[in-house]
C-alpha positions as a Markdown table, in Angstrom:
| # | Residue | x | y | z |
|---|---|---|---|---|
| 1 | Met | 25.6 | 56.4 | 54.7 |
| 2 | Arg | 28.3 | 56.7 | 52.3 |
| 3 | Lys | 28.4 | 60.5 | 52.4 |
| 4 | Thr | 28.8 | 60.3 | 56.2 |
| 5 | Ala | 31.9 | 58.0 | 55.7 |
| 6 | Val | 33.4 | 60.2 | 53.0 |
| 7 | Ile | 33.1 | 63.3 | 55.1 |
| 8 | Ala | 34.4 | 61.4 | 58.2 |
| 9 | Ala | 37.4 | 60.3 | 56.4 |
| 10 | Leu | 37.9 | 64.0 | 55.0 |
| 11 | Leu | 37.7 | 65.5 | 58.4 |
| 12 | Ser | 40.2 | 62.9 | 59.8 |
| 13 | Phe | 42.7 | 63.7 | 57.1 |
| 14 | Leu | 42.3 | 67.5 | 57.7 |
| 15 | Val | 42.8 | 67.0 | 61.6 |
| 16 | Cys | 45.9 | 64.9 | 60.9 |
| 17 | Leu | 47.3 | 67.5 | 58.4 |
| 18 | Leu | 46.7 | 70.1 | 61.0 |
| 19 | Ala | 48.3 | 68.3 | 63.7 |
| 20 | Gly | 51.4 | 67.5 | 61.6 |
| 21 | Tyr | 51.7 | 71.1 | 60.7 |
| 22 | Tyr | 51.4 | 72.6 | 64.3 |
| 23 | Ala | 53.8 | 69.5 | 65.5 |
| 24 | Ala | 56.4 | 70.8 | 62.8 |
| 25 | Leu | 56.0 | 74.4 | 64.1 |
| 26 | Trp | 56.3 | 73.4 | 67.6 |
| 27 | Arg | 59.5 | 71.4 | 67.0 |
| 28 | Gly | 61.1 | 74.4 | 65.2 |
| 29 | Glu | 60.4 | 76.5 | 68.3 |
| 30 | Gln | 61.5 | 73.9 | 70.7 |
| 31 | His | 64.9 | 73.1 | 68.9 |
| 32 | Pro | 66.2 | 76.5 | 67.5 |
| 33 | Ala | 70.0 | 75.5 | 68.0 |
| 34 | Glu | 69.4 | 72.7 | 65.5 |
| 35 | Thr | 68.1 | 75.0 | 62.9 |
| 36 | Gln | 71.1 | 77.4 | 63.5 |
| 37 | Ala | 73.6 | 74.3 | 63.5 |
| 38 | His | 72.3 | 73.4 | 60.1 |
| 39 | Ala | 72.7 | 76.9 | 58.8 |
| 40 | Val | 76.2 | 77.1 | 60.2 |
| 41 | Leu | 77.0 | 73.7 | 58.4 |
| 42 | Glu | 75.6 | 75.3 | 55.1 |
| 43 | Glu | 77.9 | 78.4 | 55.6 |
| 44 | Lys | 81.1 | 76.1 | 55.9 |
| 45 | Lys | 80.6 | 74.5 | 52.6 |
| 46 | Arg | 82.9 | 76.8 | 50.9 |
| 47 | Ile | 86.5 | 76.1 | 49.3 |
| 48 | His | 89.4 | 77.1 | 51.2 |
| 49 | Ala | 93.2 | 76.5 | 50.8 |
| 50 | Gly | 93.0 | 72.9 | 52.3 |
| 51 | Thr | 90.3 | 71.8 | 49.8 |
| 52 | Lys | 91.4 | 69.2 | 47.4 |
| 53 | Ile | 90.1 | 69.9 | 43.9 |
| 54 | Val | 89.7 | 66.6 | 41.7 |
| 55 | Tyr | 89.4 | 67.0 | 38.0 |
| 56 | Gln | 87.9 | 64.0 | 36.3 |
| 57 | Tyr | 88.4 | 63.8 | 32.4 |
| 58 | Phe | 85.9 | 61.2 | 30.7 |
| 59 | Tyr | 86.9 | 60.3 | 27.2 |
| 60 | Thr | 84.1 | 59.3 | 25.0 |
| 61 | Gln | 85.9 | 57.4 | 22.5 |
| 62 | Asp | 87.8 | 55.0 | 24.6 |
| 63 | Arg | 85.5 | 55.4 | 27.8 |
| 64 | Val | 88.4 | 56.0 | 30.0 |
| 65 | Met | 88.3 | 58.3 | 33.1 |
| 66 | Lys | 91.4 | 60.1 | 34.1 |
| 67 | Lys | 91.7 | 62.3 | 37.2 |
| 68 | His | 94.0 | 65.0 | 38.4 |
| 69 | Ile | 94.1 | 66.2 | 42.1 |
| 70 | Glu | 95.5 | 69.4 | 43.2 |
| 71 | Pro | 94.9 | 72.0 | 46.1 |
| 72 | Ala | 92.5 | 74.5 | 45.6 |
| 73 | Pro | 93.9 | 77.5 | 43.5 |
| 74 | Glu | 93.6 | 80.9 | 45.2 |
| 75 | Phe | 90.9 | 82.1 | 42.8 |
| 76 | Leu | 88.5 | 79.2 | 43.8 |
| 77 | Gln | 89.1 | 79.8 | 47.6 |
| 78 | Gly | 85.9 | 81.2 | 49.3 |
| 79 | Leu | 83.5 | 80.1 | 46.7 |
| 80 | Asp | 80.4 | 78.2 | 47.4 |
| 81 | Leu | 78.7 | 75.7 | 45.2 |
| 82 | Glu | 76.7 | 78.0 | 43.1 |
| 83 | Gln | 79.7 | 80.4 | 42.4 |
| 84 | Leu | 81.9 | 77.3 | 41.4 |
| 85 | Lys | 79.2 | 76.2 | 38.9 |
| 86 | Ser | 79.2 | 79.7 | 37.3 |
| 87 | Ile | 83.0 | 79.3 | 36.6 |
| 88 | Tyr | 83.0 | 75.8 | 35.6 |
| 89 | Thr | 80.0 | 76.0 | 33.2 |
| 90 | Gly | 81.1 | 72.9 | 30.9 |
| 91 | Trp | 81.8 | 70.8 | 34.1 |
| 92 | Gln | 79.5 | 68.5 | 36.1 |
| 93 | Val | 80.1 | 69.0 | 39.8 |
| 94 | Val | 80.0 | 65.5 | 41.1 |
| 95 | Phe | 80.7 | 66.3 | 44.8 |
| 96 | Phe | 81.1 | 69.3 | 46.8 |
| 97 | Ser | 82.4 | 69.9 | 50.5 |
| 98 | Ser | 85.0 | 72.1 | 52.1 |
| 99 | Glu | 87.4 | 69.2 | 52.2 |
| 100 | Gln | 87.0 | 68.1 | 48.5 |
| 101 | Val | 85.4 | 69.1 | 45.1 |
| 102 | Ile | 85.0 | 66.5 | 42.3 |
| 103 | Leu | 84.5 | 68.2 | 38.9 |
| 104 | Arg | 83.9 | 66.0 | 35.8 |
| 105 | Cys | 83.9 | 66.9 | 32.1 |
| 106 | Ser | 83.4 | 64.7 | 29.1 |
| 107 | Ile | 85.9 | 65.0 | 26.2 |
| 108 | Glu | 85.4 | 63.9 | 22.7 |
| 109 | Gly | 88.4 | 61.8 | 21.7 |
| 110 | Met | 90.9 | 59.3 | 23.0 |
| 111 | Ser | 92.4 | 59.4 | 26.5 |
| 112 | Asp | 96.0 | 59.5 | 25.0 |
| 113 | Glu | 95.7 | 63.0 | 23.4 |
| 114 | Val | 98.1 | 65.0 | 25.6 |
| 115 | Tyr | 99.3 | 68.5 | 24.5 |
| 116 | Val | 101.7 | 70.8 | 26.1 |
| 117 | Leu | 101.5 | 74.6 | 25.6 |
| 118 | Gly | 104.9 | 76.1 | 25.7 |
| 119 | Glu | 107.2 | 78.4 | 24.0 |
| 120 | Asp | 108.9 | 78.2 | 20.6 |
| 121 | Asp | 111.2 | 81.1 | 19.5 |
| 122 | Gly | 109.2 | 83.5 | 21.9 |
| 123 | Phe | 105.8 | 82.7 | 20.7 |
| 124 | Leu | 103.2 | 80.4 | 22.1 |
| 125 | Ala | 103.5 | 76.8 | 20.7 |
| 126 | Val | 101.6 | 73.7 | 20.9 |
| 127 | Phe | 103.4 | 70.5 | 21.4 |
| 128 | Tyr | 102.2 | 67.0 | 21.6 |
| 129 | Glu | 103.5 | 63.8 | 23.2 |
| 130 | Asp | 104.4 | 61.0 | 20.8 |
| 131 | Gly | 104.2 | 57.2 | 21.8 |
| 132 | Lys | 107.7 | 57.6 | 23.4 |
| 133 | Lys | 106.5 | 60.5 | 25.6 |
| 134 | Gln | 108.8 | 62.9 | 23.5 |
| 135 | Leu | 107.4 | 66.4 | 22.9 |
| 136 | Arg | 106.9 | 67.2 | 19.1 |
| 137 | Leu | 106.0 | 70.6 | 17.9 |
| 138 | Lys | 102.3 | 70.6 | 16.6 |
| 139 | Glu | 102.0 | 74.3 | 15.8 |
| 140 | Arg | 103.5 | 77.8 | 16.5 |
| 141 | Thr | 100.8 | 80.5 | 17.0 |
| 142 | Glu | 101.5 | 84.2 | 16.1 |
| 143 | Leu | 101.0 | 85.2 | 19.8 |
| 144 | Pro | 104.4 | 86.3 | 21.5 |
| 145 | Leu | 104.7 | 85.3 | 25.0 |
| 146 | Ser | 105.7 | 89.1 | 25.6 |
| 147 | Ala | 102.1 | 90.1 | 25.1 |
| 148 | Leu | 101.0 | 88.0 | 27.9 |
| 149 | Pro | 101.2 | 88.8 | 31.5 |
| 150 | Asp | 104.3 | 87.8 | 33.4 |
| 151 | Gly | 102.6 | 85.0 | 35.3 |
| 152 | Glu | 101.0 | 83.3 | 32.3 |
| 153 | Ala | 104.2 | 83.7 | 30.2 |
| 154 | Arg | 106.2 | 82.1 | 33.0 |
| 155 | Gln | 103.5 | 79.2 | 33.2 |
| 156 | Leu | 103.9 | 78.6 | 29.6 |
| 157 | Gln | 107.7 | 78.7 | 29.6 |
| 158 | Glu | 107.4 | 75.9 | 32.2 |
| 159 | Gly | 104.9 | 74.0 | 30.0 |
| 160 | Met | 101.2 | 73.8 | 30.5 |
| 161 | Arg | 99.7 | 70.2 | 30.1 |
| 162 | Val | 96.3 | 70.0 | 28.3 |
| 163 | Ile | 94.4 | 66.9 | 27.9 |
| 164 | Gly | 92.3 | 66.5 | 24.7 |
| 165 | Glu | 91.6 | 68.4 | 21.6 |
| 166 | Glu | 88.5 | 70.1 | 23.0 |
| 167 | Asn | 90.4 | 71.5 | 26.1 |
| 168 | Leu | 93.3 | 72.5 | 23.8 |
| 169 | Ala | 90.8 | 74.6 | 21.6 |
| 170 | Lys | 89.3 | 76.2 | 24.7 |
| 171 | Val | 92.7 | 77.0 | 26.3 |
| 172 | Leu | 94.0 | 78.4 | 23.0 |
| 173 | Ala | 91.0 | 80.7 | 22.5 |
| 174 | Asp | 91.3 | 82.1 | 26.1 |
| 175 | Phe | 95.1 | 82.9 | 25.3 |
| 176 | Met | 94.3 | 84.3 | 21.9 |
| 177 | Ser | 91.3 | 86.6 | 23.2 |
């Protein structure tokens, strides 16, 4: 008697499983436009000129979150989520759509550590903001701005803000390599 009940339950389960499988196949055949529309939506999830990039900086020592919003730079335009992740390896992608991308990084340190990369006597220099928002020279590197491409040199002459000691080290390493 028990054997019969177990076999009947097992057969009922298999019949339901097969019925669900064939129903799913039939639905896919009956509604191919929905499947194509989903594929089109997936294709549109790329960064374009109108995409807003939101950079969130989380400071671990004082647990402050700061954000900076800018239009998508040209080098990001056309990228999908996986391509973006391969560029921003130290960042968490919090949100991704063609309208807005939110990137977050954790920074060891306090939220008020602001540095400005600039020029001092023709060399790449690091300045910091004191309590009165005045720039003070922290260090001058041995890298002449004349050794950099024109665009980068111009950007440094205008001043490049860097938030946090960790980011400063990364940016300096990029320029020095």
